[in-house]
C-alpha positions in Angstrom: -157.6 130.6 109.6 -161.4 130.8 110.0 -163.6 128.1 108.6 -165.1 130.5 106.2 -161.7 131.3 104.8 -160.7 127.8 103.8 -159.1 127.6 100.3 -161.3 126.7 97.3 -159.3 123.6 96.7 -159.9 122.2 100.2 -163.6 123.1 100.1 -163.9 121.2 96.7 -162.2 118.1 98.2 -164.6 118.2 101.1 -167.6 118.7 98.9 -166.7 115.6 96.8 -167.0 113.4 99.9 -170.3 114.6 101.3 -173.9 113.4 100.7 -176.2 115.4 98.5 -178.1 116.8 101.6 -174.8 117.8 103.2 -173.7 119.5 100.1 -176.9 121.4 100.0 -176.7 122.5 103.6 -173.1 123.6 103.2 -174.0 125.6 100.1 -176.6 127.5 102.2 -174.3 127.9 105.3 -172.2 130.9 104.2 -171.7 132.9 101.1 -168.0 131.8 100.7 -169.0 128.1 100.5 -171.8 128.6 98.0 -169.8 128.2 94.8 -167.8 124.9 95.6 -170.7 123.1 97.1 -173.2 124.1 94.5 -170.8 123.1 91.8 -170.5 119.6 93.6 -174.3 119.4 93.6 -174.4 119.9 89.8 -171.6 117.5 89.0 -173.7 114.3 89.1 -177.4 114.7 88.3 -180.2 112.2 88.3 -183.5 113.3 86.9 -186.8 111.4 87.3 -188.2 111.8 83.7 -187.5 112.8 80.1 -189.7 115.9 80.6 -187.5 117.0 83.6 -184.4 116.5 81.4 -185.9 118.8 78.8 -186.6 121.4 81.4 -183.0 121.0 82.6 -181.6 121.6 79.1 -183.7 124.7 78.7 -182.6 126.1 82.1 -179.0 125.5 81.2 -179.5 127.2 77.9 -180.8 130.3 79.6 -178.0 130.3 82.1 -175.5 130.9 79.4 -176.5 134.5 79.5 -175.4 134.7 83.1 -171.9 134.8 84.6 -172.2 131.1 85.6 -173.0 128.5 83.1 -174.3 125.4 85.0 -173.8 123.2 81.9 -170.0 123.3 82.4 -170.5 121.8 85.9 -172.3 118.7 84.8 -170.1 115.5 84.4 -172.8 112.8 84.8 -176.4 112.7 83.9 -178.9 109.8 84.4 -182.5 109.8 83.3 -184.1 107.2 85.7 -187.5 106.8 84.1 -188.1 104.4 81.2 -189.2 106.1 78.0 -189.4 105.1 74.4 -186.5 105.8 72.1 -188.5 108.4 70.1 -188.7 110.5 73.3 -185.0 110.2 73.8 -184.4 111.4 70.2 -186.5 114.5 71.0 -183.5 115.5 73.2 -181.2 116.3 70.3 -177.7 115.1 70.8 -176.6 118.3 69.3 -178.2 120.2 72.2 -176.6 117.8 74.8 -173.1 118.2 73.3 -173.6 122.0 73.0 -175.0 122.8 76.4 -173.2 119.9 78.4 -169.7 120.1 76.9 -168.1 118.4 79.9 -170.5 115.5 80.2 -168.6 112.3 80.7 -171.3 109.8 81.6 -174.9 109.5 80.2 -177.4 107.0 81.6 -180.7 106.2 79.9 -183.7 103.9 80.6 -185.3 103.0 77.3 -188.4 101.1 76.2 -187.5 99.4 72.9 -190.1 98.8 70.1 -190.1 99.3 66.3 -190.8 102.9 65.4 -190.7 103.9 61.8 -190.7 107.7 62.8 -187.4 107.3 64.7 -184.7 109.6 63.4 -181.5 110.0 65.5 -179.8 113.4 64.9 -176.1 113.4 65.3 -174.3 116.2 67.1 -173.1 119.1 65.0 -169.5 118.2 65.9 -167.9 115.2 67.6 -168.9 114.9 71.2 -165.4 114.7 72.6 -166.3 114.6 76.4 -168.7 111.7 76.5 -166.8 108.6 77.5 -169.3 106.3 79.2 -172.8 105.4 77.9 -175.1 103.3 80.2 -178.3 102.0 78.6 -181.0 100.1 80.5 -183.7 98.7 78.3 -186.9 96.9 78.3 -188.7 94.8 75.7 -192.4 94.0 76.1 -192.5 91.2 73.5 -190.3 88.7 71.8 -186.6 89.6 71.2 -186.1 92.7 69.1 -183.3 93.5 66.7 -180.7 96.0 67.9 -180.8 98.3 64.9 -182.8 101.1 66.5 -180.7 101.2 69.6 -177.5 101.0 67.5 -178.5 104.2 65.7 -178.3 106.0 69.0 -175.1 104.3 70.2 -173.3 105.0 66.9 -174.2 108.7 67.2 -171.9 108.8 70.3 -168.8 108.1 68.5 -166.3 108.9 71.2 -167.7 106.6 73.8 -165.1 104.3 75.5 -167.3 102.4 78.0 -170.6 101.0 76.9 -173.2 99.1 79.0 -176.3 97.6 77.6 -178.4 96.0 80.4 -181.9 94.6 80.3 -184.7 95.4 82.7 -187.0 93.0 84.5 -189.1 91.5 81.7 -186.6 88.8 80.7 -186.5 89.7 77.0 -183.3 90.8 75.3 -182.2 92.4 72.1 -180.6 90.2 69.4 -177.2 91.1 68.1 -175.9 89.8 64.9 -172.4 89.8 63.4 -173.4 92.8 61.3 -174.5 94.7 64.4 -171.2 94.3 66.1 -169.3 95.2 63.0 -171.5 98.3 62.4 -171.0 99.5 66.0 -167.2 99.0 65.9 -167.0 101.0 62.7 -168.7 104.0 64.1 -167.5 103.8 67.8 -163.8 102.9 67.2 -162.6 104.0 70.7 -164.6 101.4 72.6 -162.4 99.8 75.3 -165.1 98.1 77.3 -168.5 96.5 76.5 -170.9 95.1 79.1 -174.1 93.7 77.5 -177.1 91.5 78.3 -178.1 90.3 74.9 -179.0 87.4 72.7 -176.7 86.3 69.9 -178.8 86.2 66.8 -179.6 82.9 65.1 -177.4 83.9 62.1 -174.3 84.4 64.3 -172.7 81.1 63.5 -173.6 81.2 59.8 -171.7 84.5 59.2 -168.4 83.5 60.8 -166.8 83.2 57.4 -166.9 87.1 57.3 -164.4 87.2 60.2 -161.3 87.9 58.0 -162.9 91.0 56.5 -164.2 92.5 59.8 -162.4 95.6 61.2 -160.8 94.6 64.5 -161.7 96.6 67.6 -158.1 97.4 68.4 -158.7 99.3 71.6 -161.0 96.6 73.1 -159.6 95.4 76.5 -162.8 94.3 78.4 -165.8 92.2 77.1 -168.7 91.2 79.4 -171.5 89.3 77.5 -174.5 87.9 79.3 -176.3 85.7 76.7 -179.1 83.5 78.0 -179.9 82.2 74.5 -177.0 80.7 72.5 -177.8 78.7 69.5 -174.3 77.9 68.3 -173.4 74.4 69.6 -170.8 72.6 67.4 -169.2 69.3 68.3 -167.6 68.9 64.9 -163.8 69.1 65.3 -163.3 70.1 61.7 -165.8 73.0 62.0 -164.1 74.2 65.2 -160.7 74.1 63.5 -162.2 76.1 60.6 -163.4 78.7 62.9 -159.9 79.0 64.5 -158.4 79.4 61.2 -160.8 82.2 60.3 -159.9 84.1 63.5 -156.2 83.5 62.8 -156.6 85.2 59.5 -157.5 88.3 61.5 -154.9 88.0 64.3 -155.4 91.4 65.8 -159.1 90.8 66.6 -158.5 90.2 70.3 -154.9 91.3 70.6 -155.5 93.6 73.5 -158.3 91.9 75.2 -157.5 91.6 79.0 -160.9 91.0 80.7 -163.5 88.4 79.5 -166.8 87.6 81.3 -169.3 85.2 79.8 -172.7 84.3 81.3 -175.2 81.8 80.0 -178.1 79.7 81.4 -176.6 76.3 80.3 -173.1 74.9 79.6 -172.7 75.3 75.8 -169.9 73.5 73.9 -169.5 76.9 72.1 -168.7 78.6 75.4 -166.0 76.1 76.1 -164.8 76.4 72.5 -164.6 80.3 72.7 -162.6 80.4 75.8 -160.3 77.4 75.7 -159.6 76.5 72.1 -160.1 79.8 70.2 -158.7 82.3 72.6 -155.9 79.9 73.6 -155.0 79.3 70.1 -154.9 83.0 69.3 -152.7 83.8 72.3 -155.2 86.3 73.8 -153.4 87.8 76.9 -156.4 87.4 79.3 -155.8 88.8 82.8 -159.3 88.5 84.1 -161.6 85.6 83.2 -165.1 85.0 84.6 -167.5 82.2 83.5 -170.9 81.6 84.8 -173.5 79.0 83.7 -175.7 78.7 86.8 -179.3 77.4 86.1 -181.5 79.5 88.4 -178.7 80.0 90.8 -177.9 76.2 90.8 -175.0 74.3 89.4 -175.5 73.0 85.9 -175.3 69.3 85.0 -175.1 69.5 81.3 -171.4 69.1 80.4 -168.3 68.6 82.6 -165.2 70.8 82.2 -161.5 70.2 82.8 -160.2 73.4 84.4 -156.5 72.8 84.7 -156.1 71.5 81.2 -157.7 74.5 79.5 -156.3 77.2 81.8 -152.7 76.5 80.7 -153.1 78.8 77.7 -153.4 81.8 80.1 -151.1 80.7 82.9 -148.6 83.5 82.4 -151.0 86.4 82.3 -154.1 85.4 84.4 -154.5 87.6 87.5 -158.2 86.7 88.5 -160.3 83.7 87.6 -163.9 83.0 88.5 -165.8 79.9 87.4 -169.4 79.3 88.5 -172.0 76.6 87.8 -169.8 74.0 86.1 -169.4 70.3 86.8 -165.7 69.4 87.1 -164.9 66.5 84.7 -167.6 63.9 85.4 -168.9 61.6 88.1 -166.9 58.6 86.8 -163.4 60.2 87.0 -161.4 61.5 89.9 -162.8 65.0 90.4 -159.7 66.3 92.3 -158.4 69.6 90.9 -154.5 69.6 90.7 -152.9 72.3 88.7 -150.0 71.3 86.5 -148.8 74.8 85.4 -147.6 77.7 87.5 -149.7 80.9 87.7 -147.3 83.5 89.0 -149.7 86.4 88.6 -153.0 84.9 89.8 -154.1 86.8 92.9 -157.9 86.2 93.0 -159.6 82.8 92.5 -163.3 81.8 92.9 -164.5 78.3 92.2 -168.1 77.2 92.5 -168.8 73.5 91.6 -170.9 70.7 92.7 -168.5 67.8 92.6 -165.0 69.3 92.8 -162.3 68.2 95.3 -159.6 70.9 95.5 -156.0 70.1 96.6 -155.2 72.9 98.8 -151.4 72.4 98.9 -151.2 72.0 95.2 -153.1 75.3 94.8 -150.8 77.2 97.0 -147.7 75.7 95.3 -148.9 76.7 91.8 -150.5 80.0 92.7 -147.7 81.7 94.7 -149.2 85.2 94.4 -152.7 84.2 95.5 -154.3 86.7 97.9 -158.0 85.9 97.8 -159.5 82.4 97.6 -163.3 81.7 97.5 -164.6 78.2 97.3 -168.3 77.4 97.0 -169.3 73.8 97.1 -167.2 70.7 96.8 -164.5 69.5 99.2 -161.1 70.8 100.2 -158.2 68.3 100.7 -154.5 68.4 101.6 -151.6 66.3 100.5 -151.8 63.1 102.6 -148.0 63.0 102.6 -147.7 66.4 104.3 -147.2 66.6 108.0 -146.7 69.4 110.4 -145.1 67.4 113.2 -141.5 67.5 112.0 -138.2 68.4 113.8 -137.9 72.2 114.4 -135.0 72.6 111.8 -137.3 71.0 109.1 -140.2 73.3 110.1 -137.9 76.3 109.8 -136.8 75.2 106.3 -140.5 74.6 105.3 -141.4 78.1 106.5 -138.8 79.6 104.2 -139.9 77.5 101.2 -143.7 77.2 101.7 -144.9 80.4 103.4 -147.8 81.8 101.4 -149.3 85.3 101.3 -153.0 84.4 101.2 -154.9 87.2 102.8 -158.7 86.5 102.3 -160.3 83.1 102.5 -164.0 82.3 102.1 -165.4 78.7 102.3 -169.2 78.2 101.7 -171.4 75.1 101.3 -168.4 72.8 101.3 -166.6 70.2 103.4 -163.0 70.1 104.6 -160.7 67.8 106.6 -159.8 69.2 110.0 -156.2 68.9 109.2 -156.6 71.4 106.4 -157.1 74.2 109.0 -153.8 73.3 110.7 -152.0 73.3 107.4 -153.7 76.6 106.4 -152.6 78.3 109.5 -149.0 76.9 109.2 -148.5 78.1 105.6 -150.7 81.2 105.4 -149.7 83.4 108.3 -150.7 86.6 106.4 -154.4 85.5 106.5 -156.5 88.3 108.0 -160.1 87.8 106.7 -162.0 84.4 106.9 -165.5 83.4 106.1 -166.8 79.9 107.1 -170.5 79.5 106.1 -172.3 76.2 105.9 -169.1 74.1 106.2 -168.9 70.5 107.4 -165.6 69.7 109.0 -164.6 66.1 109.3 -161.8 64.7 111.4 -160.8 62.7 114.4 -162.8 63.3 117.5 -161.0 62.9 120.8 -162.8 60.1 122.8 -161.9 61.6 126.1 -163.1 65.1 125.5 -165.5 64.9 122.5 -163.5 67.6 120.8 -162.7 68.0 117.1 -159.9 70.5 117.0 -159.3 73.0 114.2 -155.9 74.3 115.2 -155.1 77.7 113.6 -152.8 78.9 116.3 -150.6 80.7 113.9 -153.5 82.8 112.5 -154.3 86.2 113.7 -157.4 87.5 112.0 -158.9 90.9 111.7 -162.4 89.6 110.8 -164.0 86.1 111.1 -167.5 85.4 109.7 -169.1 82.2 110.8 -172.4 80.6 109.9 -173.7 77.1 110.0 -170.6 75.1 111.1 -171.0 71.4 111.7 -168.5 68.6 112.5 -168.4 64.9 112.1 -166.0 61.9 112.4 -164.2 60.7 109.4 -166.0 58.1 107.2 -169.2 58.6 109.2 -172.6 58.9 107.5 -174.0 62.4 108.2 -177.4 62.6 109.7 -179.1 65.7 111.3 -179.0 63.9 114.7 -175.5 62.7 114.8 -173.5 65.8 113.7 -171.8 68.1 116.2 -173.3 71.6 116.1 -171.4 73.4 118.9 -168.4 75.5 118.1 -166.1 77.0 120.7 -163.9 79.8 119.4 -160.7 80.0 121.4 -158.4 83.1 121.2 -154.9 82.2 122.5 -153.1 85.6 122.3 -153.5 89.2 121.4 -150.6 89.4 119.0 -148.4 87.0 117.0 -145.8 85.2 119.0 -142.3 86.5 118.5 -140.0 84.9 121.0 -138.9 81.3 121.4 -140.7 80.9 124.7 -144.0 81.5 123.2 -143.3 79.0 120.4 -142.3 76.4 123.0 -145.5 77.0 124.9 -147.5 76.6 121.7 -145.7 73.4 120.8 -146.7 71.9 124.1 -150.4 72.4 123.4 -152.3 69.1 122.9 -155.7 68.3 121.5 -156.4 66.1 124.6 -156.9 69.1 126.8 -158.0 71.8 124.3 -159.6 74.5 126.4 -158.8 73.9 130.1 -155.9 76.4 130.1 -157.9 79.1 128.2 -160.8 81.2 129.2 -160.9 83.6 126.2 -163.6 81.7 124.4 -167.0 82.2 122.7 -169.7 79.7 121.9 -171.5 79.4 118.6 -174.3 77.0 117.9 -176.0 75.8 114.7 -179.5 74.2 114.9 -182.3 73.2 112.6 -185.5 75.1 112.5 -188.5 73.6 110.7 -191.2 75.7 109.0 -193.8 74.4 106.6 -192.0 71.1 106.1 -188.7 72.8 105.2 -185.5 72.9 107.3 -183.7 76.0 108.0 -180.2 76.2 109.6 -180.0 78.8 112.3 -176.7 80.0 113.9 -176.8 81.5 117.4 -174.0 83.3 119.3 -174.2 82.3 122.9 -174.5 84.9 125.6 -171.8 85.3 128.2 -173.9 83.4 130.6 -174.5 80.5 128.3 -170.9 80.5 127.3 -169.9 80.3 130.9 -172.2 77.2 131.4 -170.6 75.5 128.4 -167.1 76.2 129.5 -167.7 75.0 133.1 -169.3 71.9 131.8 -166.3 70.8 129.7 -163.8 72.1 132.3 -165.4 70.0 135.0 -165.7 67.1 132.6 -162.0 67.1 131.6 -160.8 67.7 135.1 -162.7 64.7 136.5 -165.0 66.7 138.8 -168.1 64.8 137.6 -166.4 61.6 138.8 -165.3 63.3 142.0 -169.0 64.2 142.8 -169.8 60.5 142.6 -166.9 59.6 145.0 -168.2 62.1 147.5 -171.4 60.2 147.7 -169.8 57.4 149.8 -168.3 55.6 146.8 -164.9 54.5 148.0 -164.0 51.2 146.4 -163.1 50.9 142.8 -165.7 48.4 141.8 -168.6 50.5 143.2 -167.1 53.5 141.4 -167.1 51.6 138.1 -170.7 50.6 138.6 -171.7 54.2 139.4 -169.9 55.5 136.4 -171.8 53.0 134.2 -175.1 54.0 135.9 -174.3 57.7 135.4 -173.6 57.1 131.7 -176.9 55.2 131.3 -178.9 57.9 133.0 -177.3 60.6 131.0 -178.1 58.8 127.7 -181.7 58.2 128.9 -182.0 62.0 129.3 -180.7 62.5 125.8 -183.2 60.0 124.3 -186.1 61.6 126.2 -185.4 65.1 124.8 -184.1 64.0 121.3 -187.5 64.6 119.8 -188.0 68.0 121.3 -188.0 71.1 118.9 -184.6 72.5 118.1 -185.6 76.0 119.1 -185.7 75.2 122.8 -183.8 77.7 125.1 -180.3 76.7 126.0 -180.5 77.9 129.6 -183.5 77.0 131.7 -185.5 79.4 133.9 -183.5 78.4 137.0 -180.2 79.2 135.3 -179.2 75.5 134.7 -178.7 73.5 131.6 -181.8 73.1 129.4 -182.5 69.7 127.8 -181.5 70.8 124.4 -178.1 72.1 125.5 -177.5 68.9 127.5 -178.0 66.9 124.3 -175.7 69.1 122.3 -173.0 69.0 125.0 -173.2 65.3 125.0 -172.4 65.1 121.3 -169.2 67.1 121.7 -167.9 70.2 120.1 -165.6 71.7 117.6 -162.9 74.0 118.8 -161.7 76.8 116.5 -158.3 77.7 118.0 -156.9 81.0 116.7 -154.0 83.1 117.7 -156.5 86.0 117.8 -159.7 87.2 116.2 -160.3 91.0 116.5 -163.9 91.1 115.0 -166.4 88.1 115.0 -169.6 88.2 112.9 -172.2 85.4 113.1 -174.4 84.7 110.1 -177.7 83.8 111.6 
């Protein structure tokens, strides 16, 4: 079959996966391709202005006299230039529904202000095809009421997905209880709302109308970003009254599955809505996301007890994201230990300033967890857990404790080095890992200077590393005493399957971590100062630099440094001890001389030897990340 003779169905599938320019080129290539690729070009249109949209409608109107009506091809239309709502109303909805009968998505950019001339004309008949309405708005002054925009929204009565997002001027519309009620009465098929709005000042005073409000039965997803929330009740009687009002209208949130709430500060009302109200109503939440960061920083206004309040959704919750909260408070134990099982939870993201997360407890309670992201805080393991047990006990543990965690991301947090051994032992399905701005604390071998992160059971597809540092346990961290050098060690190309490989792995010991291996890479984090600010930079060593690092530690571990001294006519033991002491003193003096040099010095000198800066870092020691294998490595600079 010739290319020009490909069936229409195949050409249509090809057109759906090409860029706009490629579609245009294919439409001009041959006559047989013109129709499917031209149709694909018309399916999703973005026009730069309201005037262009008017010209488009006029062109489509005239094309109805031809054999091909382009209006039938358009499924998505976005007008990308901000215009006032009066100009939008000039494009009659009746015209849009008549000439674009298959339009499913309409996107508008609107400048909102009060206009007494505004009149929204409804379509002559119900616009059955339009399912998604996306509105981006700007307000030039103080918050505006939503009534003018609601007139336009209510005219699109069959819309299922509604997005109302603000522009860049940081002013929002105010939605009152009446506005929500009015919208749901006219647009009763709404299943999803995503809105960046203010809740009006009368919102709390009109809660007594809840029993009479028509429920939005089809609503399954609610995403409210409200940077101004005035309802803040600490009165337990008032809170219970509100719960009773909603219980008198029990179907209000009966089908709600996704809830996302965003605010600048932690409000008691936010805690109340999520934990007490929705928990008491038995809302079957599957996806919950809470965000109260203050200018991208953790809030310090009110602590939260996660495990206590999540219990209401333990049987249904599939994903949970919480950002910007303090966990409990500074005077209580901030360790998070879940008490309930979450059999369906697959995605978890926690961002907190003072949270300690019990890793073993988390895996035990969230048996279906596939993706874990931790931002801030500390990761711990059960101190009673040990890996060094008899083989039959390990096999029993493997059957009982193996976990299917697939993606792990740790950022701006600290962790015990033993955690990585435990992680590798329990989560052998782990394939994607991110370690960025992580401090690892553990026992540093006195003989080698190595802090080992043993993940020999882990075979990653992708590893992303940035700003890794290491320190001894219970040691105060300063910029000049942390270990900044990471050696990434790949042991194998594939997971071990036979007993011989397992026995060889069990023989490996942290006293000699890299002598037997040459499949390593070196990664180094250093501080860069600019205008009195410190910036952490991560560098991936070249092959030449890595070779120098490897040989240094290989010679150090095998005693060749001492052998060199012995070759210089040092035969008796007492002289050898003296020279070893002298060698150590000279080495420390070199370190002290260059300790004040800038951190951006080259790691290899012009003659190919060790630079002063690298000598200092080698003297501090290194952290070894030991993996079964890593297919792809990315370094965050």
